C-alpha positions as a Python dict, from the first residue, in 0.01 Angstrom:
ca = {
    (1, 'M'): (0, 0, 0),
    (2, 'G'): (-128, 69, 350),
    (3, 'K'): (-471, 219, 390),
    (4, 'P'): (-583, 417, 81),
    (5, 'T'): (-692, 705, 302),
    (6, 'G'): (-442, 644, 583),
    (7, 'F'): (-230, 948, 510),
    (8, 'K'): (-530, 1167, 562),
    (9, 'E'): (-659, 998, 875),
    (10, 'F'): (-336, 951, 1075),
    (11, 'A'): (-75, 1209, 1154),
    (12, 'R'): (298, 1130, 1127),
    (13, 'Q'): (427, 1005, 1461),
    (14, 'T'): (773, 908, 1582),
    (15, 'P'): (911, 774, 1915),
    (16, 'G'): (945, 1032, 2199),
    (17, 'Y'): (1260, 1086, 2402),
    (18, 'E'): (1344, 1106, 2765),
    (19, 'K'): (1375, 1460, 2894),
    (20, 'P'): (1720, 1612, 2821),
    (21, 'E'): (1790, 1664, 3191),
    (22, 'E'): (1730, 1291, 3250),
    (23, 'R'): (1909, 1127, 2956),
    (24, 'V'): (2236, 1327, 3006),
    (25, 'R'): (2280, 1130, 3330),
    (26, 'H'): (2342, 799, 3147),
    (27, 'Y'): (2469, 650, 2811),
    (28, 'R'): (2168, 424, 2741),
    (29, 'E'): (1940, 465, 2441),
    (30, 'F'): (1659, 706, 2543),
    (31, 'T'): (1375, 669, 2279),
    (32, 'R'): (1035, 570, 2396),
    (33, 'P'): (894, 324, 2119),
    (34, 'L'): (548, 343, 1968),
    (35, 'G'): (280, 84, 2046),
    (36, 'D'): (155, -168, 1797),
    (37, 'E'): (-163, 25, 1724),
    (38, 'E'): (40, 348, 1669),
    (39, 'L'): (276, 155, 1442),
    (40, 'G'): (-12, 18, 1243),
    (41, 'H'): (-140, 368, 1186),
    (42, 'Q'): (207, 469, 1067),
    (43, 'G'): (220, 178, 827),
    (44, 'A'): (-136, 277, 713),
    (45, 'R'): (6, 616, 603),
    (46, 'C'): (205, 461, 312),
    (47, 'M'): (36, 592, -7),
    (48, 'D'): (-22, 403, -328),
    (49, 'C'): (192, 670, -489),
    (50, 'G'): (269, 489, -812),
    (51, 'I'): (640, 536, -807),
    (52, 'P'): (791, 463, -462),
    (53, 'F'): (1063, 714, -454),
    (54, 'C'): (1161, 584, -115),
    (55, 'H'): (1330, 296, -308),
    (56, 'Q'): (1551, 551, -486),
    (57, 'G'): (1626, 726, -162),
    (58, 'C'): (1738, 402, 22),
    (59, 'P'): (2087, 287, -61),
    (60, 'V'): (2000, -79, 13),
    (61, 'N'): (1681, -55, -191),
    (62, 'N'): (1455, -151, 97),
    (63, 'I'): (1116, -271, -27),
    (64, 'I'): (943, -10, 201),
    (65, 'P'): (587, 1, 84),
    (66, 'D'): (561, -382, 122),
    (67, 'W'): (671, -391, 485),
    (68, 'N'): (464, -78, 565),
    (69, 'D'): (164, -254, 434),
    (70, 'L'): (236, -577, 627),
    (71, 'V'): (276, -384, 962),
    (72, 'Y'): (-57, -212, 895),
    (73, 'R'): (-208, -553, 839),
    (74, 'N'): (-31, -693, 1154),
    (75, 'R'): (175, -945, 967),
    (76, 'W'): (499, -876, 1137),
    (77, 'K'): (687, -1198, 1064),
    (78, 'E'): (638, -1143, 685),
    (79, 'A'): (736, -789, 726),
    (80, 'L'): (1068, -903, 888),
    (81, 'E'): (1135, -1139, 596),
    (82, 'V'): (1086, -853, 344),
    (83, 'L'): (1310, -623, 556),
    (84, 'H'): (1590, -875, 583),
    (85, 'S'): (1581, -951, 208),
    (86, 'T'): (1769, -620, 137),
    (87, 'N'): (1926, -538, 476),
    (88, 'N'): (2134, -769, 708),
    (89, 'F'): (2116, -532, 989),
    (90, 'P'): (1801, -318, 1002),
    (91, 'E'): (1846, -262, 1377),
    (92, 'F'): (2154, -53, 1289),
    (93, 'T'): (1986, 152, 1022),
    (94, 'G'): (1670, 185, 1222),
    (95, 'R'): (1863, 363, 1487),
    (96, 'I'): (2139, 569, 1327),
    (97, 'C'): (2053, 605, 956),
    (98, 'P'): (1954, 974, 865),
    (99, 'A'): (1669, 816, 667),
    (100, 'P'): (1719, 941, 310),
    (101, 'C'): (1411, 725, 229),
    (102, 'E'): (1192, 964, 424),
    (103, 'A'): (1334, 1257, 239),
    (104, 'A'): (1225, 1082, -80),
    (105, 'C'): (875, 992, 43),
    (106, 'T'): (589, 1146, -154),
    (107, 'L'): (447, 1266, 172),
    (108, 'N'): (757, 1468, 240),
    (109, 'L'): (621, 1709, -6),
    (110, 'T'): (404, 1836, 273),
    (111, 'D'): (676, 1776, 547),
    (112, 'E'): (490, 1473, 677),
    (113, 'P'): (671, 1159, 541),
    (114, 'V'): (577, 808, 650),
    (115, 'A'): (777, 717, 957),
    (116, 'I'): (984, 462, 764),
    (117, 'K'): (1273, 443, 1008),
    (118, 'T'): (1059, 407, 1304),
    (119, 'I'): (863, 114, 1144),
    (120, 'E'): (1197, -49, 1031),
    (121, 'H'): (1324, -32, 1388),
    (122, 'A'): (1002, -187, 1522),
    (123, 'I'): (988, -466, 1281),
    (124, 'V'): (1347, -599, 1358),
    (125, 'E'): (1311, -546, 1737),
    (126, 'R'): (988, -752, 1721),
    (127, 'G'): (1173, -1016, 1531),
    (128, 'W'): (1435, -1039, 1790),
    (129, 'S'): (1177, -1043, 2093),
    (130, 'E'): (973, -1316, 1921),
    (131, 'G'): (1273, -1533, 1844),
    (132, 'W'): (1214, -1517, 1466),
    (133, 'I'): (1578, -1423, 1391),
    (134, 'A'): (1802, -1737, 1381),
    (135, 'P'): (2120, -1842, 1217),
    (136, 'D'): (2104, -1936, 847),
    (137, 'T'): (2311, -2249, 773),
    (138, 'S'): (2103, -2381, 488),
    (139, 'R'): (2376, -2377, 220),
    (140, 'P'): (2619, -2659, 177),
    (141, 'R'): (2989, -2585, 219),
    (142, 'T'): (3185, -2491, -102),
    (143, 'G'): (3540, -2556, 39),
    (144, 'K'): (3643, -2187, -49),
    (145, 'K'): (3801, -1962, 208),
    (146, 'V'): (3749, -1589, 221),
    (147, 'A'): (3919, -1326, 441),
    (148, 'V'): (3725, -1020, 529),
    (149, 'V'): (3943, -741, 673),
    (150, 'G'): (3756, -493, 886),
    (151, 'G'): (3462, -564, 1132),
    (152, 'G'): (3243, -259, 1067),
    (153, 'P'): (2904, -280, 891),
    (154, 'A'): (3049, -330, 548),
    (155, 'G'): (3266, -620, 673),
    (156, 'M'): (2989, -767, 882),
    (157, 'A'): (2748, -765, 587),
    (158, 'A'): (3012, -906, 340),
    (159, 'A'): (3108, -1182, 587),
    (160, 'Q'): (2745, -1283, 670),
    (161, 'Q'): (2648, -1304, 299),
    (162, 'L'): (2956, -1505, 207),
    (163, 'A'): (2903, -1749, 489),
    (164, 'R'): (2542, -1794, 381),
    (165, 'A'): (2673, -1874, 28),
    (166, 'G'): (2865, -2163, 181),
    (167, 'H'): (3211, -2023, 203),
    (168, 'A'): (3449, -2045, 504),
    (169, 'V'): (3480, -1692, 621),
    (170, 'V'): (3735, -1537, 862),
    (171, 'L'): (3665, -1182, 962),
    (172, 'F'): (3976, -999, 1081),
    (173, 'E'): (3928, -705, 1323),
    (174, 'K'): (4210, -508, 1476),
    (175, 'N'): (4008, -413, 1789),
    (176, 'A'): (3900, -631, 2079),
    (177, 'T'): (3561, -688, 1932),
    (178, 'V'): (3366, -647, 1609),
    (179, 'G'): (3154, -344, 1507),
    (180, 'G'): (3397, -80, 1378),
    (181, 'L'): (3268, 267, 1424),
    (182, 'L'): (2936, 123, 1529),
    (183, 'R'): (3121, -15, 1825),
    (184, 'Y'): (3383, 245, 1899),
    (185, 'G'): (3266, 559, 1732),
    (186, 'I'): (2888, 597, 1774),
    (187, 'P'): (2792, 665, 2135),
    (188, 'D'): (2600, 415, 2324),
    (189, 'F'): (2311, 654, 2376),
    (190, 'K'): (2248, 613, 1999),
    (191, 'L'): (2338, 252, 1963),
    (192, 'E'): (2380, 22, 2264),
    (193, 'K'): (2648, -238, 2192),
    (194, 'A'): (2430, -539, 2290),
    (195, 'V'): (2257, -476, 1961),
    (196, 'I'): (2592, -551, 1786),
    (197, 'D'): (2662, -849, 2012),
    (198, 'R'): (2341, -1037, 1910),
    (199, 'R'): (2438, -1021, 1542),
    (200, 'M'): (2786, -1128, 1626),
    (201, 'A'): (2649, -1430, 1790),
    (202, 'Q'): (2427, -1503, 1488),
    (203, 'M'): (2725, -1470, 1246),
    (204, 'A'): (2938, -1694, 1452),
    (205, 'A'): (2664, -1959, 1456),
    (206, 'E'): (2654, -1928, 1075),
    (207, 'G'): (3025, -2017, 1055),
    (208, 'V'): (3196, -1675, 1037),
    (209, 'E'): (3513, -1696, 1242),
    (210, 'L'): (3575, -1368, 1423),
    (211, 'R'): (3937, -1306, 1460),
    (212, 'V'): (3973, -1001, 1680),
    (213, 'N'): (4294, -821, 1799),
    (214, 'S'): (4424, -910, 1442),
    (215, 'H'): (4553, -594, 1277),
    (216, 'V'): (4625, -677, 912),
    (217, 'G'): (4939, -492, 811),
    (218, 'V'): (5057, -464, 1164),
    (219, 'T'): (5021, -787, 1360),
    (220, 'V'): (4912, -1001, 1053),
    (221, 'S'): (5100, -990, 730),
    (222, 'P'): (4899, -907, 420),
    (223, 'S'): (5085, -1167, 230),
    (224, 'E'): (4943, -1430, 479),
    (225, 'L'): (4598, -1351, 353),
    (226, 'L'): (4691, -1368, -12),
    (227, 'D'): (4856, -1700, 41),
    (228, 'G'): (4603, -1861, 270),
    (229, 'F'): (4270, -1753, 128),
    (230, 'D'): (4093, -1787, -213),
    (231, 'A'): (3974, -1418, -190),
    (232, 'V'): (4016, -1116, 35),
    (233, 'V'): (3767, -845, 95),
    (234, 'L'): (3887, -514, 234),
    (235, 'T'): (3612, -345, 433),
    (236, 'G'): (3815, -121, 660),
    (237, 'G'): (3710, 239, 732),
    (238, 'S'): (3818, 584, 619),
    (239, 'E'): (4018, 654, 929),
    (240, 'K'): (4262, 921, 831),
    (241, 'P'): (4110, 1227, 1012),
    (242, 'R'): (4112, 1568, 844),
    (243, 'D'): (4341, 1797, 1045),
    (244, 'L'): (4349, 2168, 1113),
    (245, 'P'): (4701, 2294, 1054),
    (246, 'V'): (4680, 2628, 1218),
    (247, 'P'): (4921, 2783, 1479),
    (248, 'G'): (4875, 2622, 1822),
    (249, 'R'): (4763, 2282, 1681),
    (250, 'E'): (5027, 2120, 1900),
    (251, 'L'): (4877, 2241, 2221),
    (252, 'G'): (4742, 1989, 2476),
    (253, 'G'): (4372, 1967, 2476),
    (254, 'V'): (4326, 1967, 2096),
    (255, 'H'): (4216, 1626, 2001),
    (256, 'F'): (4047, 1440, 1704),
    (257, 'A'): (3682, 1374, 1775),
    (258, 'M'): (3713, 1000, 1718),
    (259, 'D'): (3974, 965, 1981),
    (260, 'F'): (3738, 1130, 2232),
    (261, 'L'): (3439, 922, 2134),
    (262, 'T'): (3622, 590, 2124),
    (263, 'Q'): (3758, 650, 2469),
    (264, 'Q'): (3408, 696, 2615),
    (265, 'N'): (3277, 387, 2441),
    (266, 'R'): (3570, 192, 2581),
    (267, 'R'): (3491, 323, 2930),
    (268, 'N'): (3132, 207, 2893),
    (269, 'S'): (3234, -142, 2785),
    (270, 'G'): (3522, -176, 3037),
    (271, 'E'): (3805, -174, 2789),
    (272, 'P'): (4126, 12, 2846),
    (273, 'V'): (4114, 375, 2717),
    (274, 'G'): (4486, 443, 2669),
    (275, 'A'): (4749, 633, 2856),
    (276, 'V'): (4580, 986, 2860),
    (277, 'D'): (4215, 1033, 2924),
    (278, 'I'): (4036, 1279, 2709),
    (279, 'L'): (3747, 1410, 2931),
    (280, 'A'): (3514, 1707, 2900),
    (281, 'T'): (3431, 1711, 3271),
    (282, 'G'): (3414, 2078, 3396),
    (283, 'K'): (3563, 2206, 3077),
    (284, 'K'): (3473, 2466, 2817),
    (285, 'V'): (3443, 2248, 2508),
    (286, 'V'): (3461, 2365, 2150),
    (287, 'V'): (3367, 2114, 1877),
    (288, 'I'): (3488, 2202, 1524),
    (289, 'G'): (3264, 2049, 1258),
    (290, 'G'): (2892, 2052, 1228),
    (291, 'G'): (2814, 1697, 1111),
    (292, 'D'): (2702, 1383, 1295),
    (293, 'T'): (3042, 1321, 1462),
    (294, 'G'): (3034, 1677, 1596),
    (295, 'A'): (2691, 1620, 1741),
    (296, 'D'): (2810, 1299, 1900),
    (297, 'C'): (3091, 1491, 2063),
    (298, 'V'): (2826, 1747, 2194),
    (299, 'G'): (2619, 1470, 2347),
    (300, 'T'): (2912, 1291, 2501),
    (301, 'S'): (3057, 1619, 2635),
    (302, 'N'): (2727, 1697, 2814),
    (303, 'R'): (2717, 1352, 2968),
    (304, 'Q'): (3071, 1392, 3093),
    (305, 'G'): (2963, 1716, 3270),
    (306, 'A'): (3122, 1989, 3042),
    (307, 'A'): (3095, 2341, 3174),
    (308, 'S'): (2985, 2459, 2822),
    (309, 'V'): (2967, 2316, 2472),
    (310, 'T'): (3016, 2532, 2156),
    (311, 'Q'): (2999, 2394, 1805),
    (312, 'I'): (3135, 2579, 1509),
    (313, 'E'): (3089, 2501, 1132),
    (314, 'I'): (3272, 2659, 832),
    (315, 'M'): (2955, 2610, 609),
    (316, 'P'): (2687, 2870, 615),
    (317, 'R'): (2379, 2804, 820),
    (318, 'P'): (2139, 2596, 622),
    (319, 'P'): (1775, 2712, 565),
    (320, 'E'): (1505, 2598, 814),
    (321, 'K'): (1317, 2433, 531),
    (322, 'E'): (1427, 2320, 192),
    (323, 'D'): (1267, 2418, -145),
    (324, 'K'): (1090, 2092, -224),
    (325, 'S'): (1043, 2196, -599),
    (326, 'V'): (1414, 2192, -627),
    (327, 'S'): (1537, 1917, -383),
    (328, 'W'): (1271, 1647, -370),
    (329, 'P'): (1319, 1344, -379),
    (330, 'L'): (1681, 1394, -328),
    (331, 'W'): (1847, 1453, 15),
    (332, 'P'): (1794, 1826, 89),
    (333, 'N'): (2025, 2079, 246),
    (334, 'R'): (1845, 2204, 545),
    (335, 'L'): (1906, 2281, 912),
    (336, 'R'): (1915, 1964, 1122),
    (337, 'T'): (1910, 1968, 1499),
    (338, 'S'): (1996, 1644, 1679),
    (339, 'S'): (1883, 1522, 2018),
    (340, 'S'): (2242, 1607, 2146),
    (341, 'H'): (2188, 1974, 2046),
    (342, 'D'): (1871, 1979, 2249),
    (343, 'E'): (2075, 1870, 2555),
    (344, 'G'): (2272, 2203, 2546),
    (345, 'C'): (2495, 2353, 2277),
    (346, 'D'): (2585, 2695, 2138),
    (347, 'R'): (2607, 2667, 1758),
    (348, 'H'): (2782, 2906, 1512),
    (349, 'W'): (2799, 2880, 1134),
    (350, 'A'): (3029, 3027, 867),
    (351, 'V'): (3322, 3037, 1121),
    (352, 'S'): (3681, 2946, 1061),
    (353, 'T'): (3960, 2899, 1308),
    (354, 'A'): (4276, 3115, 1251),
    (355, 'A'): (4477, 2984, 1550),
    (356, 'F'): (4455, 2808, 1896),
    (357, 'M'): (4561, 3009, 2192),
    (358, 'G'): (4734, 2853, 2493),
    (359, 'E'): (4919, 2888, 2823),
    (360, 'Q'): (5182, 2652, 2955),
    (361, 'G'): (5132, 2411, 2668),
    (362, 'R'): (4757, 2373, 2706),
    (363, 'V'): (4478, 2525, 2488),
    (364, 'T'): (4296, 2823, 2635),
    (365, 'G'): (4087, 2932, 2336),
    (366, 'L'): (4048, 2998, 1962),
    (367, 'D'): (4096, 3289, 1735),
    (368, 'C'): (3808, 3288, 1489),
    (369, 'F'): (3660, 3482, 1207),
    (370, 'Q'): (3347, 3474, 995),
    (371, 'V'): (3368, 3365, 627),
    (372, 'D'): (3160, 3437, 312),
    (373, 'G'): (3016, 3181, 82),
    (374, 'K'): (3360, 3128, -72),
    (375, 'F'): (3514, 3054, 273),
    (376, 'Q'): (3705, 3395, 247),
    (377, 'K'): (3747, 3592, 559),
    (378, 'I'): (3507, 3877, 620),
    (379, 'A'): (3704, 4181, 745),
    (380, 'G'): (3623, 4296, 1104),
    (381, 'T'): (3451, 3971, 1211),
    (382, 'E'): (3732, 3840, 1426),
    (383, 'F'): (3640, 3697, 1771),
    (384, 'K'): (3765, 3468, 2041),
    (385, 'L'): (3621, 3161, 2194),
    (386, 'N'): (3744, 3033, 2526),
    (387, 'A'): (3823, 2652, 2540),
    (388, 'D'): (3975, 2398, 2769),
    (389, 'L'): (3909, 2109, 2516),
    (390, 'V'): (3886, 2130, 2145),
    (391, 'L'): (3753, 1843, 1941),
    (392, 'L'): (3823, 1825, 1565),
    (393, 'A'): (3521, 1669, 1396),
    (394, 'M'): (3589, 1773, 1039),
    (395, 'G'): (3559, 1427, 871),
    (396, 'F'): (3810, 1191, 713),
    (397, 'V'): (4015, 1222, 411),
    (398, 'H'): (4086, 854, 315),
    (399, 'P'): (4179, 510, 467),
    (400, 'V'): (4506, 472, 642),
    (401, 'H'): (4757, 364, 375),
    (402, 'E'): (5041, 229, 591),
    (403, 'G'): (5031, -144, 658),
    (404, 'L'): (4731, -297, 485),
    (405, 'V'): (4684, -89, 165),
    (406, 'D'): (5036, -18, 85),
    (407, 'G'): (5130, -372, 202),
    (408, 'L'): (4913, -522, -72),
    (409, 'G'): (5044, -269, -322),
    (410, 'L'): (4689, -164, -428),
    (411, 'E'): (4613, 124, -668),
    (412, 'K'): (4437, 429, -514),
    (413, 'D'): (4193, 672, -656),
    (414, 'G'): (4243, 1045, -678),
    (415, 'R'): (4111, 1087, -324),
    (416, 'G'): (4349, 820, -166),
    (417, 'N'): (4075, 557, -141),
    (418, 'V'): (4136, 188, -261),
    (419, 'K'): (4038, 194, -621),
    (420, 'A'): (3762, -49, -716),
    (421, 'D'): (3439, -8, -917),
    (422, 'T'): (3079, -80, -808),
    (423, 'E'): (3032, -355, -1061),
    (424, 'C'): (3282, -612, -922),
    (425, 'Y'): (3439, -425, -637),
    (426, 'R'): (3767, -572, -752),
    (427, 'T'): (4091, -389, -679),
    (428, 'S'): (4417, -373, -890),
    (429, 'N'): (4491, -720, -736),
    (430, 'P'): (4229, -955, -891),
    (431, 'K'): (4204, -1161, -576),
    (432, 'V'): (4142, -861, -360),
    (433, 'F'): (3798, -684, -343),
    (434, 'A'): (3719, -362, -152),
    (435, 'A'): (3377, -214, -25),
    (436, 'G'): (3259, 47, 216),
    (437, 'D'): (3442, 354, 339),
    (438, 'I'): (3788, 215, 236),
    (439, 'R'): (3654, 231, -126),
    (440, 'R'): (3404, 512, -133),
    (441, 'G'): (3533, 737, 140),
    (442, 'Q'): (3349, 852, 454),
    (443, 'S'): (2985, 764, 420),
    (444, 'L'): (2671, 621, 590),
    (445, 'V'): (2627, 294, 763),
    (446, 'V'): (2354, 200, 510),
    (447, 'W'): (2598, 256, 223),
    (448, 'A'): (2849, 29, 401),
    (449, 'I'): (2589, -241, 425),
    (450, 'R'): (2493, -201, 58),
    (451, 'E'): (2859, -222, -56),
    (452, 'G'): (2935, -525, 176),
    (453, 'R'): (2645, -709, 30),
    (454, 'Q'): (2734, -636, -338),
    (455, 'A'): (3097, -705, -286),
    (456, 'A'): (3002, -1046, -135),
    (457, 'R'): (2808, -1127, -447),
    (458, 'S'): (3092, -1036, -670),
    (459, 'V'): (3328, -1252, -461),
    (460, 'D'): (3088, -1539, -487),
    (461, 'V'): (3080, -1503, -866),
    (462, 'F'): (3456, -1488, -874),
    (463, 'L'): (3489, -1813, -666),
    (464, 'M'): (3199, -2012, -817),
    (465, 'G'): (3132, -1861, -1156),
    (466, 'H'): (2774, -1770, -1057),
    (467, 'S'): (2587, -1654, -743),
    (468, 'D'): (2243, -1684, -594),
    (469, 'L'): (2318, -1390, -357),
    (470, 'P'): (2099, -1081, -432),
    (471, 'Y'): (2255, -780, -618),
    (472, 'C'): (2190, -570, -311),
}
């Protein structure tokens, strides 16, 4: 795969960024792509390593060495066909996936993995610019009707696969447009929404009916789906946020991170944001939670003109480098710094919040303390943080049960997710399937795409007795 000596001849290279002081002035994507020659060199670095551990690392089982080799040989259209054979939306994963494939790359043993994510992004963008990506309407109609509930990446993948199998698919989305957290949670500077719009247009041309502003369990009865469709696929998110029940939680200025991020994305698109604006402009912002959502809050706060941004995390500070002899080819625990942190952020680890302080009903700060490896308070480590805005970015516990899940009377697992296995994705109601975060809990976009694809195949087997759709 690639050039036998390519990994010795060419250094790892990834796209550059606009300078932080420039990119914080806007909400557009700010990467600077590599040229074709540079991309060819990156494809050439893919080794003939015998066992392609990148396959194991990728949840959708992308055939990575093949399209690396095709890019090296300047056979871009074939590379796109290979890429699309396992992934409906490589432009999503090529932008926002953390790239577990690169962690699993053999060259990661020397901290120089093949730039897989960069090449993936380049292939699909080349496909769009050349007009190679077109609606697929090759299958005859089956006469079967399927309802897909939830317009995020799992729902989009399931709907597209089922439409390509010949079924009549209606995608129900509670918001004004499709995309789920891709649309409303992930900032535009990481994923511009026109990227979603062009896939929406492709799906509509393939026969998927996009029924927006249709909140199943609220404005649409769950029984309506059971009665009107041959199968139902639930692909909603894990939207119940983890709260922080400490004194002062009720103070104004303490908000869930997703409420903050969603508002800014709605502003950018011209949608109404709600009765109360949540803005970081001129404020001392504290973000509680050290994951991707917390980093997105950091980047958005800086773009809104925050006076300062501080991020705290209860977990201990990860090591700068992992021990490859222990972790490789699995996803390692190590310090990760995002582009948002580079734009300005004070980070603290092993910190817990005891209470929120406030005056006249508004938050003014936090009482904090350091914790040990068992999250127990370390005596004498108490300190205070000033804050005008606190954003809770501590993850999500399970899907919202009221309305859809309880309305269908579905069995839940021990964590409160809809119970379904990964063989058939069938719930306790044999006509209802579940995939993505609603089934597995909070996870990555690439896992959502995988589960949407696999659930679509199971639905196709349920309806037709067999399926030509891929297993992943």
